[in-house]
C-alpha positions as CSV (number, residue, x, y, z in Angstrom):
1,M,1.4,-2.3,-30.2
2,G,4.1,-0.5,-28.2
3,S,7.1,-2.5,-29.1
4,F,10.2,-1.1,-30.9
5,R,13.3,-3.0,-32.4
6,G,16.5,-2.7,-30.3
7,L,19.1,-0.2,-31.2
8,P,22.8,-0.8,-31.7
9,Q,24.6,-0.7,-28.3
10,A,26.1,2.6,-27.5
11,S,24.6,4.3,-30.6
12,S,23.3,7.9,-30.1
13,S,19.8,6.6,-30.6
14,Q,20.1,4.0,-27.9
15,L,21.6,6.4,-25.5
16,G,18.7,8.8,-26.1
17,I,16.2,6.2,-25.2
18,A,18.3,5.0,-22.2
19,Q,18.0,8.6,-20.8
20,L,14.3,8.1,-20.5
21,G,14.9,5.8,-17.6
22,E,11.6,4.8,-16.1
23,G,9.1,4.0,-18.8
24,V,11.1,1.6,-21.1
25,V,12.2,-1.9,-20.5
26,N,14.6,-4.1,-22.7
27,L,13.0,-7.5,-23.6
28,A,15.0,-9.7,-25.8
29,G,16.4,-6.9,-27.8
30,N,13.2,-4.9,-28.0
31,I,12.4,-1.6,-26.2
32,K,8.8,-1.9,-24.8
33,L,7.0,1.1,-23.1
34,I,5.8,0.4,-19.6
35,R,3.6,2.5,-17.3
36,P,5.5,4.4,-14.7
37,A,4.1,4.4,-11.2
38,L,0.8,6.4,-10.8
39,Q,0.8,7.4,-14.4
40,V,-1.8,6.0,-16.8
41,W,-3.0,6.7,-20.4
42,V,-6.3,6.4,-22.2
43,D,-6.6,6.6,-26.0
44,F,-9.2,6.3,-28.7
45,R,-7.4,3.1,-29.8
46,G,-6.9,1.7,-26.4
47,D,-8.6,-1.4,-24.8
48,D,-10.0,-1.8,-21.4
49,A,-9.7,-5.6,-21.3
50,L,-6.4,-6.0,-22.9
51,G,-4.7,-2.6,-22.1
52,D,-2.6,-2.0,-18.9
53,G,-2.6,1.8,-18.9
54,S,0.9,2.2,-20.3
55,P,1.6,4.8,-23.0
56,G,2.0,1.8,-25.5
57,N,-1.0,-0.2,-24.3
58,P,-3.5,2.3,-23.0
59,W,-7.2,1.9,-21.8
60,R,-10.0,3.0,-23.9
61,T,-12.1,4.7,-21.2
62,L,-11.6,7.2,-18.3
63,G,-13.8,4.9,-16.4
64,Q,-11.2,2.1,-16.5
65,A,-8.5,4.7,-15.5
66,Y,-10.8,5.8,-12.7
67,V,-10.8,2.3,-11.2
68,F,-7.1,2.5,-11.0
69,A,-7.0,5.9,-9.6
70,T,-9.5,5.0,-6.9
71,S,-7.2,2.6,-5.4
72,N,-3.9,4.6,-6.2
73,P,-4.5,8.3,-5.0
74,G,-2.3,10.8,-6.8
75,T,-2.6,9.1,-10.2
76,T,-2.1,11.2,-13.3
77,I,-4.3,10.3,-16.2
78,Y,-3.1,11.4,-19.7
79,L,-5.8,12.1,-22.5
80,P,-5.0,12.4,-26.2
81,G,-5.5,15.4,-28.3
82,G,-8.8,15.8,-30.0
83,T,-12.3,15.6,-28.4
84,W,-12.8,13.1,-25.7
85,S,-16.5,12.4,-25.1
86,E,-17.5,10.3,-22.1
87,D,-20.2,10.6,-19.6
88,I,-18.0,10.3,-16.4
89,G,-18.0,11.7,-12.9
90,I,-15.7,14.0,-11.0
91,P,-12.1,12.1,-10.9
92,P,-11.2,10.3,-7.6
93,T,-9.5,12.3,-4.9
94,G,-6.0,13.3,-5.8
95,T,-6.4,12.5,-9.5
96,S,-4.9,14.7,-12.2
97,L,-6.3,14.8,-15.8
98,V,-3.7,16.1,-18.2
99,G,-4.6,16.6,-21.8
100,H,-2.8,18.0,-25.0
101,G,-5.2,20.8,-25.5
102,G,-8.0,18.5,-26.4
103,V,-11.8,18.8,-25.4
104,L,-13.3,16.9,-22.5
105,Q,-17.1,16.8,-22.9
106,S,-20.2,14.6,-22.5
107,S,-20.6,11.6,-24.9
108,T,-24.2,13.0,-25.5
109,A,-25.3,16.5,-26.6
110,G,-24.2,19.1,-24.2
111,N,-21.9,19.5,-21.3
112,L,-20.8,17.1,-18.6
113,T,-22.6,17.4,-15.3
114,W,-20.2,16.7,-12.4
115,T,-21.8,16.6,-9.1
116,E,-20.1,16.2,-5.6
117,G,-21.7,13.5,-3.5
118,S,-23.0,14.1,-0.1
119,G,-20.0,14.2,2.4
120,S,-17.5,13.5,-0.2
121,S,-14.0,15.1,-0.2
122,T,-12.6,15.7,-3.6
123,L,-9.3,17.5,-4.7
124,C,-8.3,16.9,-8.3
125,Y,-6.3,18.6,-11.0
126,L,-7.0,19.3,-14.7
127,E,-4.2,20.6,-16.9
128,N,-4.2,21.7,-20.7
129,L,-7.8,20.8,-21.5
130,V,-10.9,22.3,-22.8
131,V,-13.4,21.3,-20.2
132,K,-17.1,21.5,-21.1
133,A,-18.7,20.7,-17.7
134,N,-21.5,22.0,-15.5
135,I,-20.2,21.3,-12.1
136,S,-22.2,21.3,-8.8
137,G,-21.8,20.4,-5.2
138,K,-22.6,21.3,-1.6
139,N,-22.3,25.0,-0.5
140,V,-20.1,24.0,2.4
141,G,-18.7,20.8,0.6
142,N,-15.2,19.6,0.3
143,L,-15.1,19.6,-3.5
144,S,-11.9,21.4,-4.8
145,L,-10.8,21.6,-8.4
146,I,-7.7,23.1,-9.8
147,F,-7.6,24.1,-13.4
148,K,-4.3,25.0,-15.0
149,D,-3.8,26.2,-18.7
150,C,-7.5,25.2,-19.4
151,S,-10.5,26.7,-21.1
152,V,-13.4,26.1,-18.9
153,F,-17.1,26.2,-20.0
154,G,-20.5,25.6,-18.5
155,T,-21.8,26.6,-15.0
156,H,-20.1,26.1,-11.7
157,T,-22.8,26.3,-8.8
158,L,-22.1,25.8,-5.1
159,V,-18.9,24.1,-5.4
160,G,-16.4,24.1,-2.5
161,F,-13.2,25.8,-3.8
162,D,-12.0,26.3,-7.3
163,V,-8.4,27.4,-8.5
164,F,-7.8,28.7,-11.9
165,I,-4.1,29.2,-13.0
166,G,-3.3,30.6,-16.5
167,C,-6.8,29.7,-18.0
168,N,-8.0,31.7,-21.0
169,N,-11.8,31.0,-20.5
170,Y,-13.8,30.5,-17.5
171,P,-17.3,29.1,-16.6
172,T,-20.2,31.1,-15.1
173,F,-19.9,31.0,-11.3
174,V,-23.3,31.0,-9.6
175,N,-23.4,31.3,-5.8
176,C,-19.8,30.1,-5.4
177,P,-18.3,30.5,-2.0
178,A,-14.6,30.6,-3.0
179,V,-12.9,30.9,-6.5
180,R,-9.2,31.9,-6.8
181,I,-8.1,32.9,-10.3
182,S,-4.7,33.8,-11.5
183,A,-5.3,35.1,-15.1
184,D,-2.5,34.7,-17.8
185,S,-1.8,38.4,-18.7
186,S,0.4,37.4,-21.6
187,A,-2.6,36.3,-23.5
188,S,-5.8,38.2,-24.6
189,P,-7.5,39.2,-21.4
190,P,-10.1,36.6,-20.5
191,N,-13.8,37.3,-19.6
192,L,-15.5,36.5,-16.4
193,A,-19.1,35.9,-15.4
194,L,-20.6,35.6,-12.0
195,A,-24.2,35.3,-10.8
196,Y,-26.1,35.3,-7.6
197,D,-29.7,33.9,-7.2
198,P,-30.9,33.2,-3.7
199,V,-34.1,31.7,-5.1
200,S,-32.8,28.9,-7.1
201,G,-29.7,28.4,-4.9
202,T,-29.5,25.3,-2.9
203,N,-28.0,24.6,0.5
204,G,-28.0,28.3,1.3
205,S,-26.5,31.2,-0.9
206,I,-23.2,33.0,-0.7
207,V,-23.6,36.7,-0.2
208,G,-20.8,38.8,-1.5
209,H,-18.4,38.1,-4.3
210,R,-14.8,39.5,-4.8
211,V,-12.4,39.6,-7.8
212,Q,-9.0,40.9,-7.0
213,G,-6.2,41.8,-9.4
214,E,-5.2,40.7,-13.0
215,F,-6.4,42.1,-16.3
216,W,-9.8,41.1,-17.5
217,G,-11.6,41.5,-20.8
218,T,-15.4,41.7,-19.7
219,I,-16.6,41.1,-16.2
220,S,-20.4,40.6,-16.0
221,Y,-22.5,40.1,-12.9
222,T,-26.0,39.1,-12.8
223,A,-28.0,39.2,-9.6
224,T,-31.6,39.0,-8.7
225,D,-31.0,40.4,-5.2
226,P,-29.0,43.6,-4.7
227,G,-28.1,42.4,-1.2
228,S,-25.2,40.4,-2.7
229,E,-22.5,42.8,-4.1
230,L,-19.6,42.1,-6.3
231,T,-16.5,44.0,-5.5
232,L,-13.7,44.5,-7.8
233,I,-10.3,45.3,-6.2
234,G,-7.0,46.5,-7.8
235,L,-7.6,45.1,-11.4
236,F,-7.7,46.4,-15.0
237,C,-10.6,45.6,-17.1
238,N,-12.0,46.4,-20.4
239,Q,-15.8,46.4,-19.5
240,V,-17.9,45.9,-16.5
241,N,-21.6,44.9,-16.8
242,S,-24.2,45.0,-14.1
243,I,-27.1,42.8,-15.1
244,G,-30.5,42.6,-13.4
245,S,-30.3,44.1,-9.7
246,A,-26.5,43.6,-9.5
247,V,-24.5,46.0,-7.5
248,I,-20.8,46.2,-8.5
249,R,-18.3,48.2,-6.4
250,C,-15.1,49.1,-8.1
251,R,-12.2,49.8,-5.7
252,N,-8.9,50.9,-7.0
253,S,-9.7,49.4,-10.3
254,I,-9.4,50.8,-13.8
255,V,-12.1,50.2,-16.4
256,L,-10.8,51.1,-19.9
257,Q,-13.8,51.1,-22.0
258,T,-17.3,50.7,-20.6
259,L,-19.2,50.5,-17.5
260,S,-22.7,49.3,-18.3
261,T,-26.0,48.7,-16.4
262,D,-28.7,46.7,-18.3
263,S,-32.1,48.0,-19.6
264,G,-33.8,47.0,-16.4
265,G,-32.3,50.0,-14.7
266,L,-32.1,48.3,-11.3
267,G,-28.3,47.9,-11.1
268,L,-25.7,50.2,-9.5
269,I,-22.0,50.6,-10.4
270,E,-19.8,52.5,-7.8
271,Y,-16.5,53.6,-9.1
272,D,-13.8,55.3,-7.2
273,S,-10.8,55.3,-9.5
274,P,-9.4,57.9,-11.7
275,L,-11.0,58.4,-15.1
276,V,-8.5,59.0,-17.9
277,G,-9.7,61.5,-20.3
278,E,-13.5,60.8,-20.9
279,K,-13.2,57.1,-20.5
280,P,-14.8,54.7,-19.6
281,T,-18.1,55.2,-21.3
282,F,-21.1,54.9,-19.0
283,A,-24.0,53.1,-20.6
284,G,-27.2,51.6,-19.7
285,A,-30.3,52.6,-17.7
286,G,-29.0,52.0,-14.2
287,V,-27.3,54.2,-11.8
288,F,-23.5,55.1,-11.4
289,K,-22.2,56.3,-8.1
290,L,-18.6,57.8,-8.0
291,C,-16.8,58.3,-4.9
292,E,-14.2,60.4,-6.3
293,F,-12.7,60.7,-9.8
294,A,-10.3,62.7,-11.9
295,L,-10.7,63.9,-15.4
296,H,-7.9,64.9,-17.8
297,R,-8.4,66.9,-21.0
298,S,-5.4,67.6,-23.5
299,E,-5.5,71.0,-25.1
300,S,-3.5,71.6,-28.3
301,M,-1.0,74.4,-29.0
302,N,-2.6,77.8,-29.6
303,A,-6.0,76.4,-28.5
304,G,-7.0,79.8,-27.3
305,E,-9.7,80.9,-25.0
306,H,-13.0,78.7,-25.0
307,D,-15.4,76.5,-23.1
308,I,-14.5,72.8,-22.5
309,S,-17.5,70.3,-21.8
310,I,-16.4,66.9,-20.3
311,A,-18.9,64.1,-20.0
312,I,-19.3,62.5,-16.6
313,P,-21.2,59.5,-15.4
314,R,-24.9,59.5,-14.5
315,L,-25.2,59.9,-10.8
316,P,-28.0,58.7,-8.4
317,A,-31.2,60.9,-8.2
318,G,-30.5,63.8,-6.0
319,T,-26.8,63.5,-5.9
320,Q,-24.8,66.7,-6.9
321,I,-21.2,67.3,-7.4
322,Q,-20.0,69.3,-4.4
323,N,-16.4,69.8,-5.2
324,I,-14.4,70.3,-8.3
325,F,-10.6,71.0,-8.0
326,F,-8.8,72.4,-11.2
327,S,-5.2,72.3,-12.2
328,T,-3.0,72.5,-15.3
329,N,0.6,71.6,-16.1
330,L,0.9,75.2,-17.7
331,N,1.4,78.3,-15.6
332,G,-0.8,81.2,-16.3
333,V,-3.9,79.5,-17.4
334,D,-7.3,80.9,-15.9
335,L,-9.9,78.3,-15.3
336,N,-13.5,78.9,-14.2
337,L,-16.5,76.5,-13.8
338,V,-19.3,77.5,-16.2
339,S,-21.8,74.7,-15.1
340,N,-22.3,71.1,-14.0
341,T,-25.1,68.8,-14.4
342,D,-25.5,65.0,-13.8
343,T,-24.0,64.2,-17.1
344,S,-21.2,66.9,-17.8
345,I,-18.9,69.5,-16.5
346,T,-18.3,72.7,-18.5
347,V,-15.4,74.8,-17.7
348,H,-13.9,78.0,-19.3
349,T,-10.1,78.1,-20.0
350,K,-8.0,81.2,-20.8
351,P,-4.4,80.2,-21.6
352,P,-1.6,82.8,-22.3
353,A,-1.3,83.9,-25.8
354,S,0.5,81.5,-28.2
355,N,0.1,78.7,-25.6
356,P,2.0,75.5,-25.9
357,A,0.0,72.2,-25.5
358,Y,-1.1,71.6,-22.0
359,I,-3.4,69.4,-19.8
360,I,-6.4,70.4,-17.7
361,S,-7.0,68.1,-14.8
362,M,-10.1,68.1,-12.5
363,L,-10.5,66.3,-9.2
364,V,-14.3,65.8,-8.7
365,R,-15.9,64.7,-5.5
366,P,-19.8,64.2,-5.6
């Protein structure tokens, strides 16, 4: 296993292999794969007893690879494609797990459960893997995981620090103190879920979460205590969901489709960015608070004189719209406010005769 016949000297094939450099050795006219320093392989056909961790003679289990990595910080472990099932802990400090788009999961039903031990310090890297793992650790622990080009499932609770680079799926983050995410905007926008529960949290709970930048599909935040707010800063998102008593504050962010609070009606979404047309849709039973927003309405050619009603978000009880500023990109249009409620603004427009198409803009300050 792992041996190949020698090739004619100076042939193009031999020269191609010679360019590999480290990783091959010539033994009596045969080319044999060897293990480069700090790189090991595991494979479904490997052998823990007879293998040496080389690509041609891999080990059978991650556990055996971890034995090597424990004594050799900085080791890279290569996993085969397909579904790799093994009950195994967090890799030793400095270890990298590199897959080929395969799945890493528990050998029994369900996800892996990786737990940082007391006082441990772990920094490891996972790349090009589908990781199905529940990960937990101390609130002030030193556990750090870096995921690159991965899909990560499960629940991450009270881990030290997570970095996600170019991933297309993320776990649910519960009471996590620090998570850095660089989403891959070239792919379909990924979804993100966060949760805060001071009752079930251990070693204290983290108050306050922040997501900054990137383009997201759906961001959902679940909280049992409104004292911990989620702040969204400078991002684009299709949908934002406030669940339970969650408070979400959108700052300089654009939500394209829906802002939603669940049927419990205890959540709040505060939104201060311009609303394009009548989007996003405001749904659910909770409360929406707008600091300032803009509404735009396109009127067609020869639209004539008529009333326009534009939907606005539901405002907190007792909140009234105090200021509405009208403007158009067409001279000679008369605009007058007809009425405003907590759900809509009605304005009367009178354009010049035979008017071209134009846009009505309103700046609203509750």
